[in-house]
C-alpha positions in Angstrom: -6.5 -61.1 25.2 -7.4 -57.3 24.0 -8.2 -59.1 20.2 -10.6 -61.3 22.0 -12.4 -58.8 24.3 -13.1 -56.8 20.9 -14.4 -60.2 19.3 -16.9 -60.3 22.3 -17.6 -56.5 22.5 -16.2 -55.7 25.6 -14.2 -53.2 24.6 -17.0 -51.1 22.6 -19.6 -51.8 25.8 -20.2 -47.9 26.1 -21.0 -46.9 22.7 -23.7 -47.1 20.6 -23.7 -49.8 17.8 -24.0 -47.5 15.1 -21.0 -46.0 16.2 -19.0 -49.6 15.7 -19.4 -49.8 19.8 -21.4 -52.7 21.1 -24.8 -51.1 22.1 -25.3 -52.2 26.1 -27.6 -50.8 28.0 -26.0 -48.9 31.4 -25.9 -51.8 33.3 -24.7 -54.1 31.2 -22.0 -51.5 31.1 -21.5 -51.6 34.8 -21.4 -55.3 34.7 -18.4 -55.5 32.1 -16.8 -53.0 34.4 -17.5 -54.7 37.4 -15.8 -58.6 35.9 -12.8 -56.6 34.4 -11.6 -55.4 37.6 -10.6 -58.6 38.8 -8.2 -58.0 35.9 -4.5 -57.1 37.3 -4.9 -53.3 36.8 -1.1 -53.1 35.1 -2.6 -54.8 32.8 -5.7 -53.2 32.4 -4.6 -49.8 32.3 -2.1 -50.6 29.1 -5.3 -51.0 26.9 -8.9 -50.6 28.4 -10.5 -47.9 26.0 -10.5 -45.2 28.2 -8.8 -43.0 25.9 -10.9 -43.6 23.2 -13.7 -41.3 24.8 -13.0 -38.2 23.2 -12.8 -39.3 19.4 -15.7 -40.7 19.8 -17.5 -37.5 21.1 -15.4 -35.2 19.5 -13.4 -36.5 16.8 -13.7 -36.7 13.1 -15.5 -39.4 10.7 -12.0 -40.0 9.4 -10.6 -40.3 13.1 -13.9 -42.6 14.4 -12.9 -44.8 11.2 -9.2 -44.9 11.4 -8.9 -45.0 15.0 -12.3 -45.5 17.2 -13.7 -48.7 15.1 -10.2 -50.6 15.3 -10.3 -49.8 19.1 -13.4 -50.9 20.4 -12.8 -54.3 17.7 -9.5 -55.0 19.2 -7.1 -54.2 16.3 -5.4 -51.7 17.7 -4.7 -50.6 21.5 -5.6 -47.1 23.2 -2.4 -45.5 24.2 -2.1 -42.2 25.9 1.7 -40.6 25.0 
């Protein structure tokens, strides 16, 4: 399911296109999050890309390429350990 969400651009809604995100505006961001709230919580918490925000905002170029871009595309699942 996360791969499909990545293909649709839903995992990168809060990030600019220049960094690999979807480039959606704030209204679109809110709409996506509202719709995603219909997904059962345990499933959503397994991989909603909240853990990638620190990498996007303060990560190195290498980290962004290795972790951020594959996560917003749906190729990797973000997990906090």
